[in-house]
C-alpha positions in Angstrom: 41.7 201.2 314.9 44.3 203.6 313.6 46.8 200.8 313.5 44.5 198.6 311.5 43.8 201.4 309.1 47.5 201.9 308.6 48.0 198.2 308.1 45.1 198.1 305.6 46.6 201.1 303.7 50.0 199.4 303.6 48.4 196.1 302.3 46.4 198.0 299.7 49.5 199.9 298.6 51.4 196.6 298.3 48.5 195.0 296.4 48.3 198.1 294.1 52.1 197.8 293.4 51.8 194.1 292.6 48.7 194.8 290.4 50.6 197.5 288.5 53.5 195.0 288.0 51.0 192.5 286.6 49.6 195.1 284.2 53.1 196.1 283.0 53.8 192.4 282.4 50.6 192.1 280.4 51.4 195.2 278.4 55.0 193.9 277.7 53.7 190.5 276.6 51.1 192.2 274.4 53.8 194.3 272.7 56.0 191.2 272.2 53.0 189.2 270.8 52.2 192.1 268.4 55.8 192.3 267.3 55.9 188.5 266.6 52.6 188.7 264.8 53.9 191.5 262.6 57.1 189.5 261.9 55.1 186.4 261.0 52.8 188.4 258.7 55.9 189.8 256.9 57.3 186.3 256.5 54.0 185.0 255.2 53.7 187.9 252.7 57.3 187.3 251.6 56.7 183.6 251.1 53.4 184.2 249.3 55.3 186.5 247.0 58.0 183.9 246.4 55.3 181.2 245.8 53.6 183.5 243.3 56.9 184.0 241.5 57.6 180.3 241.6 54.2 179.5 240.2 54.8 182.0 237.3 58.1 180.3 236.5 56.6 176.9 236.7 53.8 178.0 234.3 56.4 179.4 231.9 58.4 176.2 232.0 55.2 174.2 231.5 54.1 176.3 228.5 57.6 176.0 226.9 57.7 172.3 227.5 54.2 171.9 226.1 55.2 173.8 223.0 58.3 171.7 222.5 56.4 168.4 223.0 53.8 169.6 220.5 56.6 170.4 218.1 58.1 167.0 218.5 54.8 165.3 218.1 54.1 167.2 215.0 57.5 166.5 213.6 57.2 162.8 214.4 53.8 162.7 212.9 55.1 164.3 209.7 58.1 161.9 209.6 55.9 158.9 210.2 53.5 160.0 207.5 56.4 160.4 205.1 57.8 157.0 205.9 54.4 155.4 205.6 53.9 157.1 202.2 57.3 156.1 201.0 56.8 152.5 202.2 53.4 152.4 200.6 54.9 153.5 197.3 57.6 150.9 197.5 55.2 148.2 198.4 53.0 149.2 195.5 56.0 149.2 193.2 57.0 145.7 194.4 53.5 144.5 193.9 53.4 145.9 190.4 56.8 144.3 189.6 55.6 141.0 191.0 52.4 141.2 188.9 54.4 142.0 185.8 56.8 139.1 186.5 53.9 136.7 187.0 52.3 137.9 183.8 55.6 137.5 182.0 56.2 134.0 183.3 52.7 132.9 182.5 53.0 134.3 179.0 56.0 132.0 178.2 54.2 128.8 178.8 55.5 125.6 180.3 59.1 126.4 179.6 59.7 128.1 182.8 57.4 125.9 184.9 58.9 123.6 187.6 57.9 120.0 187.1 57.8 117.5 189.9 59.5 114.3 189.3 57.3 111.3 189.8 59.7 108.6 191.2 
């Protein structure tokens, strides 16, 4: 029995040693996982910061572009209105000249009329 007890103690000591190795391995893996988790969190925070900065820049560009587009639209609208008014005035002047010319030709009677020949 003494021999069995010694063998059992040796086996238990061997099992204890292996168990301690397994625990050390788990602790080491846990530390490494925590380190990687911290590194990933830092990278995520850094990228979130970069995305925030990029979004601010995009918003700034969008606002400036919107202002420029509005300026071009307003400028074009003003120019088109000016051209429309100018053309309207010219058309009115041509219409007035045509009306005056008609009135003048009708006032002179048959002298200026075109006659069709009846062959």
